[in-house]
C-alpha positions as CSV (number, residue, x, y, z in Angstrom):
1,X,180.9,138.8,143.3
2,X,181.6,135.0,143.6
3,X,179.0,132.6,142.1
4,X,176.7,131.0,144.6
5,X,177.4,127.3,145.4
6,X,175.8,124.8,143.0
7,X,173.4,123.4,145.5
8,X,171.6,126.7,145.8
9,X,170.1,126.4,142.4
10,X,166.6,125.0,142.1
11,X,167.4,123.1,138.9
12,X,169.7,120.2,139.8
13,X,170.4,117.1,137.9
14,X,169.4,113.8,139.4
15,X,172.3,111.4,139.2
16,X,170.7,108.4,140.7
17,X,169.1,106.4,137.8
18,X,166.8,104.6,140.1
19,X,164.8,107.8,140.7
20,X,162.9,107.4,137.4
21,X,160.1,109.7,138.4
22,X,162.5,112.6,138.6
23,X,162.7,112.6,134.8
24,X,158.9,112.8,134.4
25,X,157.4,116.2,134.8
26,X,153.8,116.9,134.2
27,X,152.2,120.3,134.0
28,X,148.9,120.1,135.8
29,X,146.5,122.9,136.2
30,X,145.4,123.0,139.8
31,X,142.2,124.7,140.9
32,X,142.7,127.9,142.9
33,X,139.1,129.1,142.5
34,X,135.9,128.0,141.0
35,X,133.4,130.4,139.5
36,X,129.9,129.2,138.7
37,X,128.7,130.8,135.4
38,X,125.0,130.6,135.1
39,X,122.0,132.5,133.9
40,X,120.6,135.3,136.0
41,X,118.1,132.9,137.5
42,X,120.7,130.9,139.3
43,X,123.5,133.4,139.8
44,X,122.0,135.4,142.7
45,X,122.7,133.9,146.1
46,X,120.2,136.1,147.8
47,X,117.2,134.9,145.7
48,X,116.2,131.3,146.0
49,X,114.1,130.5,142.9
50,X,111.6,127.7,142.3
51,X,113.1,124.7,140.6
52,X,111.3,125.4,137.3
53,X,112.9,128.8,137.1
54,X,116.5,127.8,137.6
55,X,118.8,127.4,134.7
56,X,120.0,123.9,133.7
57,X,122.9,125.5,131.9
58,X,125.1,126.3,135.0
59,X,128.7,125.5,134.2
60,X,132.0,125.7,136.1
61,X,135.0,127.6,135.0
62,X,138.3,126.9,136.6
63,X,140.8,129.7,137.4
64,X,144.1,127.9,137.0
65,X,147.8,128.2,137.8
66,X,150.6,126.1,136.5
67,X,152.3,123.6,138.9
68,X,155.1,121.2,138.1
69,X,154.7,117.9,139.9
70,X,156.9,114.8,140.0
71,X,155.1,111.5,139.6
72,X,156.4,108.1,140.4
73,X,157.0,106.3,137.1
74,X,154.3,103.7,137.9
75,X,151.7,106.3,138.8
76,X,152.4,108.2,135.6
77,X,152.1,105.0,133.5
78,X,148.7,104.3,135.1
79,X,147.6,107.8,134.5
80,X,148.5,107.6,130.8
81,X,146.8,104.2,130.5
82,X,143.6,105.7,131.9
83,X,143.8,108.5,129.4
84,X,144.1,106.1,126.5
85,X,140.9,104.4,127.6
86,X,139.0,107.7,128.1
87,X,138.1,109.3,124.8
88,X,138.8,113.0,124.8
89,X,140.8,113.0,128.0
90,X,144.2,114.5,128.5
91,X,146.8,113.6,131.1
92,X,146.7,117.1,132.7
93,X,142.9,117.2,132.6
94,X,142.6,113.8,134.2
95,X,145.1,114.7,136.9
96,X,143.2,117.8,137.7
97,X,139.9,116.0,137.9
98,X,141.4,113.3,140.2
99,X,142.9,115.9,142.5
100,X,139.7,117.9,142.6
101,X,137.6,114.9,143.4
102,X,140.1,113.6,146.0
103,X,140.0,117.0,147.8
104,X,136.2,117.0,147.8
105,X,136.0,113.4,149.1
106,X,138.5,114.4,151.9
107,X,136.4,117.4,152.7
108,X,133.1,115.5,152.6
109,X,133.7,112.0,154.0
110,X,131.1,109.6,152.7
111,X,131.0,111.2,149.2
112,X,132.3,109.4,146.1
113,X,132.2,110.2,142.4
114,X,130.8,107.8,139.8
115,X,130.0,107.7,136.1
116,X,126.5,107.8,134.7
117,X,124.4,108.7,131.7
118,X,124.8,112.4,132.5
119,X,128.5,112.2,133.3
120,X,130.3,112.0,136.6
121,X,128.5,113.2,139.6
122,X,128.8,113.1,143.4
123,X,127.0,110.3,145.3
124,X,126.8,108.8,148.7
125,X,129.1,105.7,149.0
126,X,127.0,102.7,148.2
127,X,124.0,104.9,147.9
128,X,122.0,107.4,145.7
129,X,123.4,110.4,144.0
130,X,123.5,113.6,146.0
131,X,121.0,115.3,143.6
132,X,118.5,112.4,144.3
133,X,118.7,113.1,148.0
134,X,118.3,116.8,147.6
135,X,115.4,116.3,145.3
136,X,113.6,114.2,147.9
137,X,114.3,116.8,150.5
138,X,112.8,119.5,148.4
139,X,109.7,117.5,147.4
140,X,108.5,116.0,150.7
141,X,106.0,117.8,152.8
142,X,108.0,117.8,156.1
143,X,110.2,120.7,156.9
144,X,113.0,121.2,159.4
145,X,114.6,118.3,161.1
146,X,111.5,116.2,160.3
147,X,112.4,116.5,156.6
148,X,115.7,114.8,157.3
149,X,114.0,111.9,159.0
150,X,111.3,111.6,156.3
151,X,114.0,111.6,153.5
152,X,115.9,109.0,155.3
153,X,112.8,106.7,155.5
154,X,112.0,107.3,151.8
155,X,115.6,106.5,150.7
156,X,116.2,103.8,153.3
157,X,119.3,105.7,154.6
158,X,120.6,106.7,158.0
159,X,119.8,110.3,158.8
160,X,123.6,111.0,159.1
161,X,124.0,110.0,155.4
162,X,121.2,112.4,154.4
163,X,123.0,115.1,156.2
164,X,126.2,114.2,154.4
165,X,124.5,114.9,151.1
166,X,123.1,118.1,152.5
167,X,126.6,119.3,153.5
168,X,127.9,118.6,150.0
169,X,125.0,120.4,148.5
170,X,125.7,123.4,150.6
171,X,129.2,123.5,149.3
172,X,128.3,123.0,145.6
173,X,124.6,124.0,145.2
174,X,124.8,125.1,141.5
175,X,126.3,121.8,140.4
176,X,123.6,119.8,142.2
177,X,120.8,122.1,141.0
178,X,122.0,121.7,137.4
179,X,121.9,117.9,137.8
180,X,118.4,118.1,139.2
181,X,117.3,120.3,136.4
182,X,118.7,117.9,133.8
183,X,117.0,114.9,135.5
184,X,113.7,116.8,135.4
185,X,114.1,117.6,131.7
186,X,114.9,113.9,130.9
187,X,112.0,112.7,133.0
188,X,109.6,115.1,131.2
189,X,110.9,114.0,127.8
190,X,110.5,110.4,128.7
191,X,106.9,111.0,129.9
192,X,106.1,112.9,126.7
193,X,107.4,110.1,124.6
194,X,105.4,107.5,126.5
195,X,102.2,109.6,126.1
196,X,102.8,109.9,122.4
197,X,103.1,106.1,122.1
198,X,99.8,105.7,124.1
199,X,98.0,108.0,121.8
200,X,99.3,106.0,118.8
201,X,97.9,102.8,120.3
202,X,94.5,104.4,121.4
């Protein structure tokens, strides 16, 4: 049987030296599924528990598959530079995070990601974090559509932006719930420390 023509092979050499990025291959692990791993209190979708009963230990585990991607030389250089300034980061890990966040922002216009004391989290562009909007919605007295209007007034936002945060929460409830639980714990710890100081001065 004659050999197939050379151009039928997937692996072909790039003879044009100007195509620098063809020499740079990066194995990135793309997300094909996300599984929330939590305690029993937050794992059951059919049972909505009070905030105090939900676990703050919800984590995400990524089911991954290998994918070889060609990067422009300048893009790859910028990616590596970012890794050098981010302790503990890897090129593949950073690439995965940027792809995941980019997809989420495309799916939820108006959502951005920013750094904070508790790590990166979703937020409204030029606005509060998503967890802050959700926390207000859960704590105000109004229900139904009136709750959206009340939250918008409290946060000084348009109602459409409150709904943007609601839509994101609906897609990633365990992440946002974990952020709220962490914020509650930090608030309680700060209050306890303040009360201890007041007793000392009394």
